[in-house]
Jmol script that loads the backbone (N, CA, C; Angstrom):
load data "model"
ATOM      1  N   MET A   1       7.524 -19.916  -2.937  1.00  0.00           N
ATOM      2  CA  MET A   1       6.694 -19.145  -2.055  1.00  0.00           C
ATOM      3  C   MET A   1       5.456 -18.626  -2.788  1.00  0.00           C
ATOM      4  N   SER A   2       5.610 -18.145  -4.004  1.00  0.00           N
ATOM      5  CA  SER A   2       4.466 -17.634  -4.761  1.00  0.00           C
ATOM      6  C   SER A   2       3.495 -18.738  -5.134  1.00  0.00           C
ATOM      7  N   ALA A   3       3.991 -19.934  -5.322  1.00  0.00           N
ATOM      8  CA  ALA A   3       3.119 -21.042  -5.706  1.00  0.00           C
ATOM      9  C   ALA A   3       2.148 -21.388  -4.589  1.00  0.00           C
ATOM     10  N   ASN A   4       2.519 -21.169  -3.351  1.00  0.00           N
ATOM     11  CA  ASN A   4       1.655 -21.500  -2.220  1.00  0.00           C
ATOM     12  C   ASN A   4       0.526 -20.503  -2.020  1.00  0.00           C
ATOM     13  N   THR A   5       0.593 -19.349  -2.621  1.00  0.00           N
ATOM     14  CA  THR A   5      -0.428 -18.321  -2.424  1.00  0.00           C
ATOM     15  C   THR A   5      -1.638 -18.494  -3.325  1.00  0.00           C
ATOM     16  N   GLY A   6      -1.537 -19.310  -4.341  1.00  0.00           N
ATOM     17  CA  GLY A   6      -2.640 -19.485  -5.274  1.00  0.00           C
ATOM     18  C   GLY A   6      -2.734 -18.368  -6.296  1.00  0.00           C
ATOM     19  N   LEU A   7      -1.687 -17.595  -6.455  1.00  0.00           N
ATOM     20  CA  LEU A   7      -1.702 -16.467  -7.382  1.00  0.00           C
ATOM     21  C   LEU A   7      -0.987 -16.763  -8.691  1.00  0.00           C
ATOM     22  N   VAL A   8      -0.375 -17.917  -8.801  1.00  0.00           N
ATOM     23  CA  VAL A   8       0.382 -18.268 -10.000  1.00  0.00           C
ATOM     24  C   VAL A   8      -0.581 -18.581 -11.134  1.00  0.00           C
ATOM     25  N   ASP A   9      -0.301 -18.044 -12.319  1.00  0.00           N
ATOM     26  CA  ASP A   9      -1.096 -18.240 -13.533  1.00  0.00           C
ATOM     27  C   ASP A   9      -2.536 -17.753 -13.387  1.00  0.00           C
ATOM     28  N   THR A  10      -2.741 -16.655 -12.669  1.00  0.00           N
ATOM     29  CA  THR A  10      -4.071 -16.062 -12.544  1.00  0.00           C
ATOM     30  C   THR A  10      -3.981 -14.560 -12.811  1.00  0.00           C
ATOM     31  N   TYR A  11      -5.089 -13.991 -13.264  1.00  0.00           N
ATOM     32  CA  TYR A  11      -5.140 -12.544 -13.437  1.00  0.00           C
ATOM     33  C   TYR A  11      -5.085 -11.851 -12.077  1.00  0.00           C
ATOM     34  N   ARG A  12      -5.667 -12.474 -11.074  1.00  0.00           N
ATOM     35  CA  ARG A  12      -5.650 -11.914  -9.728  1.00  0.00           C
ATOM     36  C   ARG A  12      -4.208 -11.715  -9.254  1.00  0.00           C
ATOM     37  N   GLY A  13      -3.347 -12.656  -9.567  1.00  0.00           N
ATOM     38  CA  GLY A  13      -1.944 -12.551  -9.190  1.00  0.00           C
ATOM     39  C   GLY A  13      -1.222 -11.419  -9.892  1.00  0.00           C
ATOM     40  N   MET A  14      -1.688 -11.034 -11.064  1.00  0.00           N
ATOM     41  CA  MET A  14      -1.065  -9.929 -11.790  1.00  0.00           C
ATOM     42  C   MET A  14      -1.643  -8.576 -11.369  1.00  0.00           C
ATOM     43  N   ILE A  15      -2.904  -8.550 -10.937  1.00  0.00           N
ATOM     44  CA  ILE A  15      -3.565  -7.295 -10.589  1.00  0.00           C
ATOM     45  C   ILE A  15      -3.298  -6.888  -9.142  1.00  0.00           C
ATOM     46  N   LEU A  16      -3.170  -7.831  -8.252  1.00  0.00           N
ATOM     47  CA  LEU A  16      -3.033  -7.551  -6.827  1.00  0.00           C
ATOM     48  C   LEU A  16      -1.910  -6.565  -6.486  1.00  0.00           C
ATOM     49  N   PRO A  17      -0.715  -6.661  -7.045  1.00  0.00           N
ATOM     50  CA  PRO A  17       0.331  -5.685  -6.697  1.00  0.00           C
ATOM     51  C   PRO A  17       0.004  -4.251  -7.112  1.00  0.00           C
ATOM     52  N   GLN A  18      -0.873  -4.063  -8.090  1.00  0.00           N
ATOM     53  CA  GLN A  18      -1.219  -2.719  -8.548  1.00  0.00           C
ATOM     54  C   GLN A  18      -2.034  -1.950  -7.515  1.00  0.00           C
ATOM     55  N   LEU A  19      -2.639  -2.644  -6.578  1.00  0.00           N
ATOM     56  CA  LEU A  19      -3.485  -1.986  -5.593  1.00  0.00           C
ATOM     57  C   LEU A  19      -2.692  -1.173  -4.575  1.00  0.00           C
ATOM     58  N   ALA A  20      -1.389  -1.358  -4.497  1.00  0.00           N
ATOM     59  CA  ALA A  20      -0.564  -0.626  -3.534  1.00  0.00           C
ATOM     60  C   ALA A  20      -0.159   0.759  -4.032  1.00  0.00           C
ATOM     61  N   ALA A  21      -0.300   1.066  -5.304  1.00  0.00           N
ATOM     62  CA  ALA A  21       0.164   2.338  -5.866  1.00  0.00           C
ATOM     63  C   ALA A  21      -0.530   3.569  -5.264  1.00  0.00           C
ATOM     64  N   PRO A  22      -1.845   3.571  -5.038  1.00  0.00           N
ATOM     65  CA  PRO A  22      -2.473   4.769  -4.466  1.00  0.00           C
ATOM     66  C   PRO A  22      -2.020   5.093  -3.053  1.00  0.00           C
ATOM     67  N   VAL A  23      -1.381   4.175  -2.387  1.00  0.00           N
ATOM     68  CA  VAL A  23      -0.914   4.422  -1.028  1.00  0.00           C
ATOM     69  C   VAL A  23       0.070   5.588  -1.001  1.00  0.00           C
ATOM     70  N   MET A  24       0.879   5.727  -2.029  1.00  0.00           N
ATOM     71  CA  MET A  24       1.865   6.811  -2.072  1.00  0.00           C
ATOM     72  C   MET A  24       1.186   8.182  -2.104  1.00  0.00           C
ATOM     73  N   VAL A  25       0.062   8.283  -2.789  1.00  0.00           N
ATOM     74  CA  VAL A  25      -0.679   9.546  -2.833  1.00  0.00           C
ATOM     75  C   VAL A  25      -1.196   9.890  -1.443  1.00  0.00           C
ATOM     76  N   PHE A  26      -1.709   8.898  -0.725  1.00  0.00           N
ATOM     77  CA  PHE A  26      -2.209   9.137   0.626  1.00  0.00           C
ATOM     78  C   PHE A  26      -1.077   9.528   1.576  1.00  0.00           C
ATOM     79  N   ILE A  27       0.090   8.918   1.414  1.00  0.00           N
ATOM     80  CA  ILE A  27       1.240   9.274   2.250  1.00  0.00           C
ATOM     81  C   ILE A  27       1.628  10.730   2.016  1.00  0.00           C
ATOM     82  N   LEU A  28       1.716  11.135   0.757  1.00  0.00           N
ATOM     83  CA  LEU A  28       2.084  12.523   0.453  1.00  0.00           C
ATOM     84  C   LEU A  28       1.038  13.510   0.955  1.00  0.00           C
ATOM     85  N   LYS A  29      -0.236  13.170   0.821  1.00  0.00           N
ATOM     86  CA  LYS A  29      -1.290  14.061   1.303  1.00  0.00           C
ATOM     87  C   LYS A  29      -1.190  14.258   2.809  1.00  0.00           C
ATOM     88  N   LYS A  30      -0.959  13.173   3.526  1.00  0.00           N
ATOM     89  CA  LYS A  30      -0.816  13.274   4.978  1.00  0.00           C
ATOM     90  C   LYS A  30       0.373  14.159   5.358  1.00  0.00           C
ATOM     91  N   VAL A  31       1.470  14.006   4.653  1.00  0.00           N
ATOM     92  CA  VAL A  31       2.658  14.814   4.951  1.00  0.00           C
ATOM     93  C   VAL A  31       2.377  16.285   4.673  1.00  0.00           C
ATOM     94  N   PHE A  32       1.779  16.594   3.533  1.00  0.00           N
ATOM     95  CA  PHE A  32       1.498  17.987   3.198  1.00  0.00           C
ATOM     96  C   PHE A  32       0.479  18.592   4.159  1.00  0.00           C
ATOM     97  N   ASP A  33      -0.477  17.800   4.634  1.00  0.00           N
ATOM     98  CA  ASP A  33      -1.460  18.307   5.591  1.00  0.00           C
ATOM     99  C   ASP A  33      -0.840  18.599   6.957  1.00  0.00           C
ATOM    100  N   ARG A  34       0.205  17.879   7.311  1.00  0.00           N
ATOM    101  CA  ARG A  34       0.813  18.027   8.638  1.00  0.00           C
ATOM    102  C   ARG A  34       1.922  19.076   8.689  1.00  0.00           C
ATOM    103  N   LEU A  35       2.293  19.636   7.563  1.00  0.00           N
ATOM    104  CA  LEU A  35       3.319  20.685   7.578  1.00  0.00           C
ATOM    105  C   LEU A  35       2.771  21.923   8.286  1.00  0.00           C
ATOM    106  N   PRO A  36       3.594  22.590   9.080  1.00  0.00           N
ATOM    107  CA  PRO A  36       3.122  23.786   9.792  1.00  0.00           C
ATOM    108  C   PRO A  36       2.699  24.894   8.825  1.00  0.00           C
ATOM    109  N   ARG A  37       1.522  25.417   9.030  1.00  0.00           N
ATOM    110  CA  ARG A  37       0.984  26.470   8.162  1.00  0.00           C
ATOM    111  C   ARG A  37       1.664  27.821   8.416  1.00  0.00           C
ATOM    112  N   GLU A  38       2.326  27.954   9.550  1.00  0.00           N
ATOM    113  CA  GLU A  38       2.968  29.226   9.874  1.00  0.00           C
ATOM    114  C   GLU A  38       4.030  29.604   8.840  1.00  0.00           C
ATOM    115  N   TYR A  39       4.728  28.608   8.315  1.00  0.00           N
ATOM    116  CA  TYR A  39       5.750  28.895   7.301  1.00  0.00           C
ATOM    117  C   TYR A  39       5.118  29.431   6.016  1.00  0.00           C
ATOM    118  N   GLU A  40       3.999  28.851   5.639  1.00  0.00           N
ATOM    119  CA  GLU A  40       3.301  29.335   4.445  1.00  0.00           C
ATOM    120  C   GLU A  40       2.746  30.737   4.677  1.00  0.00           C
ATOM    121  N   GLN A  41       2.229  30.976   5.874  1.00  0.00           N
ATOM    122  CA  GLN A  41       1.706  32.302   6.187  1.00  0.00           C
ATOM    123  C   GLN A  41       2.817  33.349   6.185  1.00  0.00           C
ATOM    124  N   ALA A  42       3.975  32.981   6.717  1.00  0.00           N
ATOM    125  CA  ALA A  42       5.109  33.913   6.718  1.00  0.00           C
ATOM    126  C   ALA A  42       5.561  34.217   5.291  1.00  0.00           C
ATOM    127  N   ALA A  43       5.576  33.203   4.448  1.00  0.00           N
ATOM    128  CA  ALA A  43       5.954  33.426   3.049  1.00  0.00           C
ATOM    129  C   ALA A  43       4.923  34.300   2.346  1.00  0.00           C
ATOM    130  N   ALA A  44       3.643  34.085   2.656  1.00  0.00           N
ATOM    131  CA  ALA A  44       2.594  34.908   2.046  1.00  0.00           C
ATOM    132  C   ALA A  44       2.731  36.369   2.487  1.00  0.00           C
ATOM    133  N   LEU A  45       3.083  36.594   3.747  1.00  0.00           N
ATOM    134  CA  LEU A  45       3.291  37.963   4.222  1.00  0.00           C
ATOM    135  C   LEU A  45       4.468  38.632   3.523  1.00  0.00           C
ATOM    136  N   ASP A  46       5.434  37.844   3.115  1.00  0.00           N
ATOM    137  CA  ASP A  46       6.586  38.382   2.386  1.00  0.00           C
ATOM    138  C   ASP A  46       6.277  38.619   0.917  1.00  0.00           C
ATOM    139  N   GLY A  47       5.072  38.273   0.478  1.00  0.00           N
ATOM    140  CA  GLY A  47       4.660  38.527  -0.896  1.00  0.00           C
ATOM    141  C   GLY A  47       5.081  37.455  -1.886  1.00  0.00           C
ATOM    142  N   VAL A  48       5.315  36.262  -1.413  1.00  0.00           N
ATOM    143  CA  VAL A  48       5.745  35.162  -2.278  1.00  0.00           C
ATOM    144  C   VAL A  48       4.521  34.558  -2.971  1.00  0.00           C
ATOM    145  N   SER A  49       4.660  34.224  -4.252  1.00  0.00           N
ATOM    146  CA  SER A  49       3.547  33.599  -4.977  1.00  0.00           C
ATOM    147  C   SER A  49       3.324  32.171  -4.477  1.00  0.00           C
ATOM    148  N   ARG A  50       2.167  31.601  -4.807  1.00  0.00           N
ATOM    149  CA  ARG A  50       1.835  30.241  -4.358  1.00  0.00           C
ATOM    150  C   ARG A  50       2.824  29.218  -4.913  1.00  0.00           C
ATOM    151  N   LEU A  51       3.207  29.373  -6.178  1.00  0.00           N
ATOM    152  CA  LEU A  51       4.162  28.440  -6.774  1.00  0.00           C
ATOM    153  C   LEU A  51       5.526  28.555  -6.104  1.00  0.00           C
ATOM    154  N   ARG A  52       5.970  29.774  -5.893  1.00  0.00           N
ATOM    155  CA  ARG A  52       7.265  29.977  -5.223  1.00  0.00           C
ATOM    156  C   ARG A  52       7.218  29.464  -3.782  1.00  0.00           C
ATOM    157  N   MET A  53       6.072  29.631  -3.119  1.00  0.00           N
ATOM    158  CA  MET A  53       5.904  29.135  -1.758  1.00  0.00           C
ATOM    159  C   MET A  53       6.025  27.614  -1.732  1.00  0.00           C
ATOM    160  N   PHE A  54       5.371  26.973  -2.681  1.00  0.00           N
ATOM    161  CA  PHE A  54       5.450  25.512  -2.752  1.00  0.00           C
ATOM    162  C   PHE A  54       6.881  25.076  -3.038  1.00  0.00           C
ATOM    163  N   TRP A  55       7.533  25.751  -3.979  1.00  0.00           N
ATOM    164  CA  TRP A  55       8.888  25.373  -4.404  1.00  0.00           C
ATOM    165  C   TRP A  55       9.933  25.656  -3.318  1.00  0.00           C
ATOM    166  N   SER A  56       9.796  26.778  -2.624  1.00  0.00           N
ATOM    167  CA  SER A  56      10.831  27.204  -1.681  1.00  0.00           C
ATOM    168  C   SER A  56      10.556  26.836  -0.229  1.00  0.00           C
ATOM    169  N   VAL A  57       9.307  26.562   0.112  1.00  0.00           N
ATOM    170  CA  VAL A  57       8.976  26.282   1.512  1.00  0.00           C
ATOM    171  C   VAL A  57       8.509  24.847   1.701  1.00  0.00           C
ATOM    172  N   VAL A  58       7.498  24.448   0.947  1.00  0.00           N
ATOM    173  CA  VAL A  58       6.873  23.143   1.170  1.00  0.00           C
ATOM    174  C   VAL A  58       7.771  21.998   0.707  1.00  0.00           C
ATOM    175  N   LEU A  59       8.316  22.086  -0.491  1.00  0.00           N
ATOM    176  CA  LEU A  59       9.157  20.991  -0.997  1.00  0.00           C
ATOM    177  C   LEU A  59      10.403  20.731  -0.154  1.00  0.00           C
ATOM    178  N   PRO A  60      11.150  21.761   0.243  1.00  0.00           N
ATOM    179  CA  PRO A  60      12.311  21.464   1.089  1.00  0.00           C
ATOM    180  C   PRO A  60      11.942  20.812   2.424  1.00  0.00           C
ATOM    181  N   MET A  61      10.797  21.178   2.981  1.00  0.00           N
ATOM    182  CA  MET A  61      10.388  20.587   4.257  1.00  0.00           C
ATOM    183  C   MET A  61       9.935  19.143   4.104  1.00  0.00           C
ATOM    184  N   SER A  62       9.508  18.772   2.921  1.00  0.00           N
ATOM    185  CA  SER A  62       9.010  17.411   2.705  1.00  0.00           C
ATOM    186  C   SER A  62       9.998  16.557   1.921  1.00  0.00           C
ATOM    187  N   ARG A  63      11.231  16.996   1.800  1.00  0.00           N
ATOM    188  CA  ARG A  63      12.242  16.280   1.026  1.00  0.00           C
ATOM    189  C   ARG A  63      12.464  14.833   1.486  1.00  0.00           C
ATOM    190  N   PRO A  64      12.556  14.536   2.783  1.00  0.00           N
ATOM    191  CA  PRO A  64      12.762  13.139   3.193  1.00  0.00           C
ATOM    192  C   PRO A  64      11.626  12.214   2.767  1.00  0.00           C
ATOM    193  N   VAL A  65      10.403  12.702   2.881  1.00  0.00           N
ATOM    194  CA  VAL A  65       9.263  11.867   2.494  1.00  0.00           C
ATOM    195  C   VAL A  65       9.221  11.700   0.985  1.00  0.00           C
ATOM    196  N   LEU A  66       9.558  12.740   0.251  1.00  0.00           N
ATOM    197  CA  LEU A  66       9.604  12.626  -1.207  1.00  0.00           C
ATOM    198  C   LEU A  66      10.655  11.616  -1.641  1.00  0.00           C
ATOM    199  N   ALA A  67      11.779  11.582  -0.944  1.00  0.00           N
ATOM    200  CA  ALA A  67      12.810  10.588  -1.258  1.00  0.00           C
ATOM    201  C   ALA A  67      12.302   9.180  -0.968  1.00  0.00           C
ATOM    202  N   ALA A  68      11.632   9.008   0.164  1.00  0.00           N
ATOM    203  CA  ALA A  68      11.097   7.686   0.512  1.00  0.00           C
ATOM    204  C   ALA A  68      10.039   7.242  -0.489  1.00  0.00           C
ATOM    205  N   VAL A  69       9.153   8.153  -0.872  1.00  0.00           N
ATOM    206  CA  VAL A  69       8.124   7.823  -1.860  1.00  0.00           C
ATOM    207  C   VAL A  69       8.768   7.505  -3.204  1.00  0.00           C
ATOM    208  N   GLY A  70       9.825   8.216  -3.559  1.00  0.00           N
ATOM    209  CA  GLY A  70      10.540   7.909  -4.800  1.00  0.00           C
ATOM    210  C   GLY A  70      11.130   6.511  -4.785  1.00  0.00           C
ATOM    211  N   VAL A  71      11.725   6.129  -3.660  1.00  0.00           N
ATOM    212  CA  VAL A  71      12.288   4.777  -3.545  1.00  0.00           C
ATOM    213  C   VAL A  71      11.185   3.736  -3.617  1.00  0.00           C
ATOM    214  N   PHE A  72      10.103   3.958  -2.878  1.00  0.00           N
ATOM    215  CA  PHE A  72       8.985   3.005  -2.907  1.00  0.00           C
ATOM    216  C   PHE A  72       8.402   2.886  -4.307  1.00  0.00           C
ATOM    217  N   THR A  73       8.285   4.002  -5.008  1.00  0.00           N
ATOM    218  CA  THR A  73       7.738   3.977  -6.362  1.00  0.00           C
ATOM    219  C   THR A  73       8.655   3.220  -7.308  1.00  0.00           C
ATOM    220  N   PHE A  74       9.965   3.428  -7.175  1.00  0.00           N
ATOM    221  CA  PHE A  74      10.908   2.689  -8.012  1.00  0.00           C
ATOM    222  C   PHE A  74      10.820   1.194  -7.741  1.00  0.00           C
ATOM    223  N   VAL A  75      10.786   0.823  -6.473  1.00  0.00           N
ATOM    224  CA  VAL A  75      10.698  -0.602  -6.124  1.00  0.00           C
ATOM    225  C   VAL A  75       9.393  -1.193  -6.639  1.00  0.00           C
ATOM    226  N   THR A  76       8.311  -0.440  -6.532  1.00  0.00           N
ATOM    227  CA  THR A  76       7.028  -0.920  -7.043  1.00  0.00           C
ATOM    228  C   THR A  76       7.077  -1.103  -8.556  1.00  0.00           C
ATOM    229  N   ALA A  77       7.673  -0.158  -9.259  1.00  0.00           N
ATOM    230  CA  ALA A  77       7.783  -0.287 -10.718  1.00  0.00           C
ATOM    231  C   ALA A  77       8.648  -1.484 -11.092  1.00  0.00           C
ATOM    232  N   TRP A  78       9.720  -1.690 -10.363  1.00  0.00           N
ATOM    233  CA  TRP A  78      10.585  -2.838 -10.628  1.00  0.00           C
ATOM    234  C   TRP A  78       9.832  -4.141 -10.374  1.00  0.00           C
ATOM    235  N   ASN A  79       9.078  -4.177  -9.280  1.00  0.00           N
ATOM    236  CA  ASN A  79       8.289  -5.375  -8.985  1.00  0.00           C
ATOM    237  C   ASN A  79       7.192  -5.589 -10.023  1.00  0.00           C
ATOM    238  N   ASP A  80       6.613  -4.496 -10.523  1.00  0.00           N
ATOM    239  CA  ASP A  80       5.606  -4.621 -11.578  1.00  0.00           C
ATOM    240  C   ASP A  80       6.202  -5.240 -12.832  1.00  0.00           C
ATOM    241  N   PHE A  81       7.466  -4.950 -13.081  1.00  0.00           N
ATOM    242  CA  PHE A  81       8.143  -5.536 -14.228  1.00  0.00           C
ATOM    243  C   PHE A  81       8.431  -7.018 -13.998  1.00  0.00           C
ATOM    244  N   LEU A  82       8.885  -7.367 -12.804  1.00  0.00           N
ATOM    245  CA  LEU A  82       9.292  -8.747 -12.527  1.00  0.00           C
ATOM    246  C   LEU A  82       8.147  -9.681 -12.156  1.00  0.00           C
ATOM    247  N   TRP A  83       7.095  -9.160 -11.541  1.00  0.00           N
ATOM    248  CA  TRP A  83       6.025 -10.008 -11.019  1.00  0.00           C
ATOM    249  C   TRP A  83       5.408 -10.931 -12.071  1.00  0.00           C
ATOM    250  N   PRO A  84       5.055 -10.456 -13.258  1.00  0.00           N
ATOM    251  CA  PRO A  84       4.490 -11.385 -14.256  1.00  0.00           C
ATOM    252  C   PRO A  84       5.440 -12.520 -14.627  1.00  0.00           C
ATOM    253  N   PHE A  85       6.734 -12.268 -14.621  1.00  0.00           N
ATOM    254  CA  PHE A  85       7.683 -13.344 -14.912  1.00  0.00           C
ATOM    255  C   PHE A  85       7.670 -14.412 -13.824  1.00  0.00           C
ATOM    256  N   ILE A  86       7.339 -14.015 -12.605  1.00  0.00           N
ATOM    257  CA  ILE A  86       7.335 -14.952 -11.484  1.00  0.00           C
ATOM    258  C   ILE A  86       6.048 -15.762 -11.445  1.00  0.00           C
ATOM    259  N   VAL A  87       4.902 -15.109 -11.626  1.00  0.00           N
ATOM    260  CA  VAL A  87       3.620 -15.783 -11.404  1.00  0.00           C
ATOM    261  C   VAL A  87       3.002 -16.376 -12.652  1.00  0.00           C
ATOM    262  N   VAL A  88       3.508 -16.062 -13.827  1.00  0.00           N
ATOM    263  CA  VAL A  88       2.887 -16.563 -15.050  1.00  0.00           C
ATOM    264  C   VAL A  88       3.856 -17.496 -15.762  1.00  0.00           C
ATOM    265  N   SER A  89       3.422 -18.727 -15.888  1.00  0.00           N
ATOM    266  CA  SER A  89       4.205 -19.663 -16.693  1.00  0.00           C
ATOM    267  C   SER A  89       3.395 -20.130 -17.899  1.00  0.00           C
ATOM    268  N   ASP A  90       2.092 -19.826 -17.884  1.00  0.00           N
ATOM    269  CA  ASP A  90       1.211 -20.182 -18.992  1.00  0.00           C
ATOM    270  C   ASP A  90       1.336 -19.116 -20.082  1.00  0.00           C
ATOM    271  N   ARG A  91       1.773 -19.485 -21.257  1.00  0.00           N
ATOM    272  CA  ARG A  91       1.971 -18.527 -22.355  1.00  0.00           C
ATOM    273  C   ARG A  91       0.644 -17.965 -22.874  1.00  0.00           C
ATOM    274  N   ASN A  92      -0.479 -18.642 -22.632  1.00  0.00           N
ATOM    275  CA  ASN A  92      -1.779 -18.185 -23.121  1.00  0.00           C
ATOM    276  C   ASN A  92      -2.403 -17.120 -22.231  1.00  0.00           C
ATOM    277  N   LEU A  93      -1.858 -16.876 -21.074  1.00  0.00           N
ATOM    278  CA  LEU A  93      -2.446 -15.923 -20.134  1.00  0.00           C
ATOM    279  C   LEU A  93      -2.043 -14.515 -20.467  1.00  0.00           C
TER     280      LEU A  93
END
end "model"
wireframe off; spacefill off
backbone 0.3
color backbone group
């Protein structure tokens, strides 16, 4: 399957998978932007520091997305390890 894409034994074939990594940052930003601000405001009224607010309010609410991003990141790292073995057969590359 990889041979049909024209990516075998090319630098393009090794660089292309790296372009997906910033997607995880955008996913997390979207999730943090969509969290209800009322919870943060309530914590601020209770006198909670910004770090404690993030640790006790924001992180628990975003736990499912953090787990998904962790899985995606692990799979991406694993693919980054295996991809050169698949697409490169030329020892000089």
